[in-house]
SERO-41258 format. One record per atom (N, C-alpha, C, CB): x, y, z; residue in three letters. Coordinates in steps of 0.001 Angstrom, whole numbers, padded with zeros to 6 digits, always signed. Glycine has a CB too. Layout:
N
XYZALA...
This chain:
208
+018577-023411-044218UNK+017623-024216-043877UNK+016218-024089-045215UNK+017238-023719-042232UNK+015496-024702-046228UNK+014205-024518-046564UNK+013491-024346-045970UNK+013761-025093-047025UNK+011836-023774-046726UNK+010745-023476-046295UNK+010492-024820-045289UNK+009750-023158-047493UNK+009349-025431-045589UNK+009086-026376-044621UNK+009594-027565-043978UNK+008346-026656-044882UNK+011325-026752-043858UNK+012635-028612-043030UNK+012810-027666-041926UNK+014939-029422-044069UNK+012307-028462-041324UNK+013316-028125-040164UNK+014912-029252-039571UNK+012147-028054-038849UNK+014928-028652-038491UNK+015682-029334-037525UNK+015532-030206-036453UNK+016126-028693-037113UNK+014879-032051-036987UNK+014804-032465-035972UNK+015716-033253-034389UNK+014184-032884-036505UNK+015670-032700-033780UNK+016538-033002-032614UNK+015769-034680-032622UNK+016305-031748-030963UNK+014716-035181-032064UNK+015498-036494-031620UNK+014741-037959-032675UNK+015165-036734-029551UNK+014708-039229-032656UNK+013901-039923-033111UNK+012426-039764-033857UNK+013896-040442-032296UNK+011629-039417-032628UNK+010313-039520-033597UNK+009948-038104-034334UNK+008918-039985-032641UNK+010819-037244-033747UNK+010465-035358-033961UNK+009030-034336-034227UNK+011205-034963-035307UNK+009458-035105-032438UNK+008129-034065-031721UNK+009587-032632-030875UNK+006671-035514-029778UNK+010918-032819-030847UNK+011210-031354-031378UNK+011819-031265-032239UNK+011754-030528-030709UNK+011271-029840-032681UNK+011500-029021-033515UNK+011878-028320-034151UNK+011389-028835-033558UNK+012630-027521-034947UNK+013008-026199-035758UNK+012367-026023-036786UNK+014277-026072-036195UNK+011220-025258-037082UNK+010938-025455-038229UNK+010249-024115-038918UNK+010177-026638-038208UNK+010478-023463-040095UNK+009696-022288-040494UNK+009260-022775-042187UNK+010760-020687-040326UNK+007772-022501-041437UNK+006692-022589-042483UNK+006586-021134-043257UNK+005209-023002-041738UNK+007619-020771-043796UNK+006609-019648-044570UNK+006221-018458-044042UNK+005363-020139-044850UNK+006352-018575-042423UNK+005413-017754-042195UNK+006076-017367-040591UNK+003806-018462-042403UNK+005439-017686-039111UNK+005858-017490-038101UNK+007209-018694-038471UNK+004700-017614-036879UNK+008021-018808-037733UNK+009615-019422-037121UNK+009229-019643-035520UNK+011223-018027-037296UNK+008501-021518-036239UNK+008036-022776-035570UNK+008965-023521-034619UNK+007677-023708-036588UNK+009177-023291-033494UNK+009882-024165-032745UNK+009007-025324-030943UNK+011168-022914-032372UNK+008991-027016-032272UNK+007981-027417-030772UNK+009084-028356-030383UNK+006082-028330-030941UNK+008891-028548-028737UNK+009368-029917-028819UNK+008814-030293-027340UNK+011138-030107-029117UNK+008655-031458-026890UNK+007172-031684-025606UNK+008453-031249-023622UNK+006224-034720-025741UNK+009281-031010-024191UNK+009207-030375-022771UNK+010147-029026-023203UNK+009933-031503-021326UNK+011407-028464-021993UNK+011307-027428-021693UNK+012866-026760-023365UNK+011534-027374-019638UNK+012405-025360-023104UNK+013536-025255-024140UNK+014022-023863-023323UNK+013024-025115-026058UNK+015335-024490-023184UNK+016112-023617-022843UNK+017388-022720-022960UNK+016102-023912-022344UNK+017252-021363-022880UNK+019109-020755-023761UNK+019417-020359-023181UNK+019588-019838-024894UNK+020703-020334-022841UNK+021635-020226-021965UNK+022446-019746-023003UNK+022036-021402-021116UNK+022766-017982-022296UNK+023563-017773-023059UNK+024894-017390-021945UNK+022989-016753-024109UNK+026399-017256-022744UNK+027630-016543-022529UNK+027335-014541-022784UNK+028846-017366-023825UNK+026675-013580-023399UNK+026479-012862-023660UNK+025238-011921-023653UNK+026893-013151-024224UNK+024922-010793-023926UNK+023299-010502-023717UNK+022570-010794-024914UNK+022940-008958-023352UNK+021560-010787-025029UNK+021202-011303-026791UNK+019785-010284-026734UNK+020737-013614-027185UNK+020026-009370-028005UNK+020493-008777-028028UNK+018679-008486-029062UNK+022093-008902-028188UNK+017419-007807-028320UNK+016407-007525-029476UNK+015984-006240-029558UNK+015209-008296-029401UNK+016175-006217-031234UNK+016195-004873-031891UNK+014962-003967-030868UNK+015725-005061-033794UNK+015049-003107-031179UNK+013634-001958-030937UNK+012964-002103-032025UNK+013900-000236-030779UNK+011920-001840-031235UNK+010315-001760-032246UNK+009956-003822-032388UNK+010819-000679-034689UNK+010856-004381-032148UNK+010726-005953-031980UNK+010553-006508-030544UNK+012007-006637-032545UNK+009764-006539-029692UNK+009109-007589-028491UNK+009101-008729-028749UNK+007785-007465-028100UNK+008774-009989-027891UNK+008395-011309-026908UNK+007456-010672-026924UNK+009040-011864-025479UNK+006199-011972-027585UNK+005276-012139-027412UNK+004640-013072-027058UNK+005036-011857-027944UNK+003785-013234-026062UNK+003595-014612-025356UNK+001954-014696-025000UNK+004625-014715-023840UNK+002024-015736-025562UNK-000043-016149-025712UNK-000491-015708-026770UNK-001267-015386-024587UNK-001638-015069-026186UNK-001861-014030-027364UNK-002181-012713-027206UNK-002813-014392-028142UNK-001132-012621-026324UNK-001092-010882-027044UNK-000177-009901-025769UNK-003266-010012-027237UNK-000030-011293-024761UNK+000891-010232-023875UNK+002209-010208-024137UNK+000876-010463-022429UNK+003054-008782-023933UNK+004458-008988-025223UNK+004910-007785-024837UNK+004154-009100-027203UNK+006748-008247-024211UNK+007372-007502-023603UNK+008903-006312-025246UNK+008033-008862-022137UNK+008753-005189-024218UNK+008976-004652-026297UNK+009466-003419-025946UNK+007235-004374-027674UNK+009959-002919-026719UNK+011098-001773-026270UNK+011001-001042-027772UNK+012992-002488-025752UNK+010849+000177-027949UNK+010250+000591-029157UNK+011202+002794-029337UNK+007887+000368-028747UNK+012687+001883-028793UNK+013325+003396-028868UNK+012950+004268-027623UNK+012755+004231-030240UNK+012078+004277-027106UNK+012145+005455-025933UNK+012012+004359-024410UNK+010461+006868-026138UNK+010527+004548-024033UNK+010367+003085-022205UNK+010071+001797-022980UNK+008404+003339-020614UNK+010877+000765-021899UNK+009976-000442-022238UNK+008556-000665-021530UNK+010774-001659-021929UNK+008050-001278-022161UNK+006558-001483-022538UNK+006009-003017-022529UNK+006346-000898-024024UNK+005612-003044-020756UNK+004705-004362-021278UNK+003640-004597-020751UNK+005241-005584-021166UNK+002738-005327-022424UNK+001985-005202-021887UNK+000869-006808-022728UNK+001720-003546-021913UNK+000091-006625-022212UNK-001599-007932-022039UNK-002189-007675-020852UNK-001309-009922-021878UNK-003206-008530-021657UNK-004121-009114-021567UNK-004234-009666-020321UNK-004184-009805-022446UNK-003652-009866-019425UNK-004358-010184-018548UNK-002818-009696-017353UNK-005119-011907-018781UNK-002692-010213-015990UNK-002702-009947-015210UNK-000031-010011-015412UNK-004149-010975-014243UNK+000312-009503-015004UNK+001768-010294-014760UNK+002550-010137-013149UNK+002938-009574-015986UNK+002562-011447-013146UNK+002904-012025-011705UNK+004673-012148-011277UNK+002182-013686-011690UNK+005160-011067-010508UNK+006193-010899-010192UNK+006965-012503-009097UNK+005959-009419-009563UNK+007274-013195-009809UNK+007740-014659-009384UNK+009123-014807-008873UNK+007656-015613-010558UNK+009982-014425-007555UNK+011480-013870-007237UNK+011920-015396-005813UNK+011349-011568-006351UNK+013148-015545-006589UNK+013088-016134-004879UNK+014097-016014-004264UNK+012840-017561-004582UNK+014682-013998-004639UNK+015578-013494-003480UNK+015120-012157-003997UNK+017388-013892-003375UNK+016233-010963-003113UNK+015343-009810-003561UNK+014681-008839-004371UNK+015486-009434-003320UNK+014204-008463-004680UNK+013940-007377-005895UNK+014961-006119-005890UNK+012346-006718-005748UNK+015643-005579-005987UNK+016060-004198-005824UNK+016153-003291-006794UNK+017115-004148-005353UNK+015694-002407-005855UNK+015842-000416-006921UNK+016420+000164-006304UNK+014536+000814-007240UNK+017825+000465-007331UNK+018640+001057-007130UNK+018056+002695-005934UNK+019196+001144-008642UNK+018593+003634-005295UNK+018435+004562-004501UNK+018296+006078-005764UNK+019804+004449-003303UNK+017047+006146-004963UNK+016103+007120-006461UNK+016024+007254-007240UNK+015934+007959-006862UNK+015563+005376-007485UNK+014918+004823-008845UNK+013455+004859-008184UNK+015526+003081-009489UNK+012775+004529-008177UNK+010817+004466-007431UNK+010197+003679-008906UNK+009644+006808-007084UNK+009809+002947-008613UNK+008449+002047-009128UNK+006932+003519-008828UNK+008212+000048-007622UNK+006393+003487-010528UNK+005731+004695-010086UNK+004165+003864-010974UNK+006613+006577-010777UNK+003301+004719-011028UNK+002052+003806-010780UNK+001253+004475-011459UNK+001510+003536-009360UNK+000877+004631-012380UNK-000750+006300-013425UNK+000389+006746-013923UNK-002077+008172-012217UNK-000085+007768-012951UNK+000641+009079-013701UNK+000685+010246-012016UNK-000769+009925-015497UNK+002160+008745-011552UNK+002562+009548-010558UNK+002208+009386-009182UNK+002243+010621-010866UNK+001573+008453-008542UNK+001754+007930-007831UNK+002922+006464-007806UNK+000627+007945-007642UNK+004389+006972-006442UNK+005283+006363-006230UNK+006344+006255-005412UNK+005493+006372-006871UNK+006623+004961-005221UNK+006979+004674-004360UNK+008497+004571-004518UNK+006283+003771-004018UNK+009956+005609-003550UNK+010883+005682-003478UNK+012061+005883-002865UNK+010755+005896-003826UNK+012803+004787-002976UNK+014077+005175-001710UNK+014951+005849-002085UNK+014909+004108-001089UNK+015268+006817-001704UNK+016091+007927-001493UNK+017605+007918-001251UNK+015582+008492-000521UNK+017638+006467-000503UNK+018992+006315+000152UNK+018501+007275+001552UNK+020517+007001-000948UNK+017492+007510+002194UNK+017141+007984+003445UNK+015315+007305+004465UNK+017152+009743+002960UNK+015120+007885+003349UNK+013275+007602+004099UNK+013108+006754+003061UNK+011775+009090+004201UNK+011922+006531+003503UNK+010743+005547+002203UNK+010269+006468+002507UNK+009807+003923+002205UNK+009835+006925+000423UNK+008735+008474+000513UNK+008114+007749-000644UNK+009452+010522+000164UNK+006553+007520-000139UNK+005715+007124-000721UNK+004593+008331-000779UNK+005424+005895-000173UNK+004809+008759-002494UNK+003561+009695-003184UNK+002565+009940-004058UNK+003769+010329-003469UNK+001492+009891-003525UNK+000331+010054-004475UNK-000210+010756-004621UNK-000412+009566-004511UNK-000841+011198-005640UNK-002125+012188-005970UNK-003639+011676-005276UNK-002337+012216-007788UNK-003590+010910-004935UNK-004410+010113-003873UNK-004393+008921-003397UNK-005402+010067-004105UNK-005610+008631-002965UNK-005504+007488-001877UNK-004463+006958-001652UNK-006193+006478-002041UNK-003935+006031-000307UNK-003037+005136-000605UNK-003929+004139+000783UNK-001147+005737-000538UNK-004313+003806+000296UNK-005415+002803+001407UNK-004597+000941+001114UNK-007861+002898+000523UNK-005018+000636+002223UNK-003625-000487+002599UNK-004859-001750+003449UNK-001887+000518+004186UNK-004587-003048+002444UNK-005514-003697+002584UNK-004817-004629+003423UNK-006175-004073+001442UNK-004767-005752+004246UNK-004332-006499+005095UNK-005283-008293+005021UNK-004490-005502+006485UNK-004985-008865+005295UNK-005957-010011+005884UNK-005374-009765+006466UNK-006352-011324+005655UNK-004777-009532+008177UNK-004226-009902+009044UNK-003206-008374+009318UNK-003633-011364+008676UNK-003555-008688+010988UNK-002931-007015+011898UNK-001488-007602+011347UNK-003130-006713+014334UNK-000821-005700+010967UNK-000397-004810+010771UNK+000640-004732+011739UNK-001228-003989+010655UNK+001255-004844+011769UNK+002235-005021+013804UNK+003673-003918+013954UNK+003339-007338+014101UNK+002370-003683+014146UNK+004048-002238+014892UNK+005132-002009+016444UNK+003208-000494+015165UNK+006379-002277+016492UNK+007203-002892+017001UNK+006479-001159+018468UNK+009102-003260+015925UNK+006616-001835+020176UNK+006391-001450+021216UNK+007221+000085+020659UNK+006871-002492+022496UNK+007124+001594+020859UNK+008196+002420+021253UNK+008394+002978+019269UNK+009780+001302+022296UNK+007346+001836+018460UNK+008162+002742+017354UNK+006038+003062+016656UNK+009936+001382+015830UNK+006147+004029+015982UNK+004649+005008+016368UNK+004246+005286+015389UNK+004637+006359+017131UNK+003390+005552+014763UNK+002884+006648+013097UNK+003221+008197+013696UNK+000528+006583+012500UNK+004019+008760+012105UNK+003831+010147+013477UNK+003068+010932+011734UNK+006175+011310+014668UNK+002447+011430+011605UNK+001269+012837+010885UNK+002082+013236+010684UNK+000159+013899+011525UNK+002803+013776+010682UNK+003154+015145+010484UNK+005072+015024+009776UNK+002895+016064+012308UNK+005516+016886+009078UNK+006652+016108+009109UNK+008358+015806+010681UNK+007082+016839+007702UNK+007565+017183+011344UNK+008301+017316+013090UNK+008357+016022+014258UNK+007282+018535+014010UNK+007099+015770+013501UNK+007123+014251+014264UNK+005875+015007+015715UNK+009433+013555+015007UNK+005258+015556+016095UNK+004995+016188+017070UNK+003208+015782+016968UNK+005619+017798+016959UNK+003409+015073+015479UNK+001317+014784+015770UNK+001941+012957+015690UNK-000533+015599+013646UNK+001550+012131+016706UNK+002791+011159+016750UNK+001073+009581+017295UNK+004693+011899+018595UNK+001582+008554+016682UNK+000369+008283+017741UNK+001453+006669+017547UNK-001934+008470+017135UNK+001509+006463+018835UNK+002528+005584+019639UNK+002291+004622+020174UNK+003058+006033+020500UNK+002787+003189+021183UNK+002547+002540+021849UNK+003891+002073+022146UNK+001616+001861+021492UNK+003338+002707+024085UNK+005416+002413+025034UNK+004928+001736+025309UNK+006533+003214+026328UNK+004252-000407+025125UNK+004623-001023+025593UNK+003298-000871+026795UNK+006023-000834+025652UNK+002700+000741+027309UNK+001165+000315+028591UNK+000223+001588+027365UNK+001449+001185+031353UNK+000779+002076+027795UNK-000759+003277+026679UNK-000745+003572+025857UNK-001256+004546+026764UNK-001610+004016+025103UNK-001530+003693+023309UNK-001527+005947+023205UNK-003863+002290+022242UNK-000815+006769+023637UNK-000269+008033+023291UNK-000234+008851+022128UNK+000713+007946+023489UNK-001368+009783+021966UNK-000959+010686+021226UNK-000639+012065+021630UNK-001707+010687+020426UNK+000851+011875+021084UNK+000645+012773+020808UNK+000613+014407+019899UNK+000756+012503+021322UNK+000500+015734+019662UNK+000468+016723+019108UNK+000906+017271+019349UNK-000102+017125+018927UNK+001615+018396+018279UNK+002721+019827+018449UNK+001290+021508+019666UNK+003275+020658+015611UNK+002298+021668+019813UNK+001618+022480+021095UNK+001054+023784+020087UNK+002988+023057+022618UNK-000422+023787+021022UNK-001334+024782+020049UNK-001977+024194+019252UNK-000709+025725+019242UNK-001941+022876+018850UNK-002778+021516+017901UNK-003828+020884+019036UNK-001436+019953+017273UNK-004885+020852+018068UNK-006032+020100+018823UNK-006070+018788+017582UNK-007785+021228+019061UNK-006929+017851+018347UNK-007316+016779+018304UNK-008998+016869+017839UNK-006919+016185+019602UNK-009557+016565+016755UNK-010644+017044+016606UNK-010845+015529+016053UNK-010867+018467+015805UNK-012901+016151+016565UNK-013685+014522+015844UNK-014607+015509+015716UNK-014167+012734+016828UNK-015383+014953+014783UNK-016020+015825+013540UNK-017311+015726+014219UNK-015957+015186+011773UNK-018143+016450+014337UNK-019684+016757+014815UNK-020034+016004+014551UNK-020532+017673+014492UNK-021299+015200+015121UNK-022130+014097+015602UNK-021394+012792+014989UNK-023760+014267+015103UNK-019591+012920+015726UNK-018865+011279+015858UNK-018313+011569+017767UNK-016904+010955+014251UNK-018227+010827+017916UNK-018443+010219+019365UNK-017173+009034+019361UNK-020254+009442+019591UNK-016884+009405+021223UNK-016332+009209+021894UNK-016561+007648+022175UNK-016475+010122+022653UNK-016686+006351+022484UNK-017692+005023+023018UNK-017171+004568+024036UNK-017898+003756+022101UNK-017037+003802+024783UNK-016397+003430+025824UNK-017508+002334+026203UNK-016016+004627+026861UNK-016358+001166+026486UNK-017355-000421+026907UNK-018448-000380+026210UNK-017966-000671+028557UNK-019301-001526+026096UNK-020500-002026+025363UNK-021521-001317+026030UNK-020738-003594+025380UNK-021219-000847+026446UNK-022795+000582+027445UNK-023247+001278+026329UNK-022111+002306+028880UNK-022405+001792+025769UNK-022817+002963+025604UNK-022822+004152+026526UNK-023791+002764+025293UNK-021485+004130+026675UNK-021130+005092+027460UNK-020483+006161+026408UNK-020200+004547+028616UNK-020789+007470+026558UNK-020172+008125+024754UNK-020449+009102+025071UNK-020821+007791+023101UNK-019624+010283+024842UNK-018663+011873+024885UNK-019084+012178+023317UNK-016429+011743+025198UNK-020516+013108+023067UNK-020301+013149+021956UNK-020646+015046+021399UNK-021208+011853+021381UNK-020100+014960+021202UNK-020632+016997+020223UNK-021044+017609+019103UNK-019730+017934+019974UNK-022488+017749+018857UNK-023770+017512+017258UNK-023769+018960+017099UNK-025870+016712+017517UNK-021937+019611+017595UNK-022907+020970+017288UNK-022786+021528+018033UNK-024213+021042+017122UNK-023629+022112+018941UNK-024633+022704+019903UNK-024223+022527+021323UNK-026013+022075+019719UNK-024655+020579+021796UNK-024003+020811+023231UNK-023295+019503+023461UNK-025140+021144+024516UNK-022575+019881+024355UNK-021488+017969+024576UNK-022039+017468+025332UNK-019794+017704+025225UNK-022452+016678+025175UNK-023860+015222+025465UNK-022355+014157+025512UNK-025612+014677+023453UNK-023054+013811+026946UNK-021867+012244+027402UNK-023235+011447+027876UNK-020231+012477+029205UNK-023825+010525+027317UNK-024717+009257+027107UNK-024131+008187+027901UNK-024822+008775+025569UNK-025468+007508+028956UNK-024570+006804+029130UNK-026217+005786+030042UNK-022899+007597+029943UNK-024995+004451+030541UNK-026730+003582+030319UNK-026448+003714+031931UNK-027068+001423+029312UNK-025142+003602+032483UNK-025061+003629+033752UNK-024897+004946+034333UNK-024138+002837+034100UNK-024710+004948+035502UNK-024002+006153+036169UNK-022768+006714+035821UNK-023805+005911+037372UNK-022807+008090+035482UNK-021764+009420+035022UNK-020798+009357+036427UNK-022766+011322+034790UNK-019955+008929+037252UNK-019208+009555+037718UNK-018249+010161+038338UNK-019363+009593+037733UNK-018669+011569+038973UNK-017437+012576+038827UNK-016443+011910+040135UNK-017985+014532+039096UNK-015041+012267+040112UNK-014754+011090+041016UNK-013683+012723+041933UNK-013681+009127+040026UNK-014143+013030+042814UNK-013591+014033+043479UNK-012147+013716+044229UNK-014620+014456+044397UNK-010690+015067+043524UNK-010022+014839+043565UNK-009083+016068+045302UNK-009891+014699+042046UNK-007880+016227+044501UNK-007446+017614+045433UNK-007745+018664+044615UNK-005808+017790+045897UNK-008675+018908+043495UNK-008401+019537+042897UNK-010385+020494+041921UNK-007149+018531+042205UNK-010535+021226+042415UNK-011729+021699+042355UNK-012914+021829+040423UNK-011238+023198+043130UNK-013777+022141+041226UNK-014747+021761+039847UNK-015806+022590+039952UNK-015369+020188+039710UNK-014820+023818+038391UNK-014793+025676+038430UNK-016103+025532+037147UNK-012684+026818+037730UNK-016881+026125+037249UNK-018095+026953+036548UNK-017840+027969+036305UNK-019221+027150+037122UNK-018138+028852+035345UNK-016948+030272+035875UNK-018856+030628+035595UNK-014898+031281+034501UNK-018555+031978+035663UNK-019676+032844+035975UNK-019993+033220+034201UNK-019178+034349+037198UNK-021446+034447+034137UNK-021637+034925+033355UNK-022683+033724+033228UNK-020596+035383+032555UNK-023083+033283+031378UNK-024140+033546+030918UNK-023940+031187+030785UNK-024195+035106+029307UNK-022624+030702+031759UNK-022841+029468+031856UNK-022726+028900+032372UNK-022687+029002+031479UNK-023660+027936+032678UNK-024435+027384+033345UNK-024931+025770+033313UNK-025245+028151+033171UNK-024711+025168+034593UNK-024389+023661+034713UNK-026128+023314+035636UNK-022480+023287+035875UNK-026745+022802+034048UNK-028425+021890+034543UNK-028046+019781+035518UNK-029677+021449+032031UNK-028564+020357+036260UNK-028746+018884+037297UNK-029751+018138+036275UNK-029634+019167+039221UNK-029900+017088+035737UNK-031507+016733+034790UNK-031819+016441+036886UNK-031656+014553+032908UNK-031394+015630+037445UNK-031186+014736+038864UNK-030612+014906+039785UNK-030758+013773+038852UNK-030648+014396+040569UNK-029637+014342+041927UNK-030149+013565+042590UNK-029379+015527+042814UNK
């Protein structure tokens, strides 16, 4: 077909395939659907360009998708990533399923930003180490913090535990353990004894 002569697919000429000596232009008033019974091959170093630069290109090495705007994935069913194949972000941040556990590896922080609650079912917890000794779990009643033998739950200096809205607080400031409260602090007697070690350790009562 000579240059500037095309294939007109309707009576008014609006649906047309034409070569104008520069790019191959396909103009249509409706969608153009490609239905293939076998693979559609795009040669290496030749890509599909969308708009003003969004491009999918195979360069004989990696498949590169370059875009001046966001690339949105819209799926009507599951997107399957095979086992032992992950999603790599940047220089190594990776989400990978290895047929056992789902592993998220990153050289930087992993931040969870949610617009609503993140729900963890009862009896399912957050395990913070490989052995499962350090765990935060809700069992339907209390929230339990379990730490392996010999391990501490550390609260940094000048950060305390506040109870209620009245300011009851237990805080370690690097020197003394302070209990601040706008109400009475009551030590409830029980079957045991309150022991104060001898020596330099003392117990001062500001008010009785």
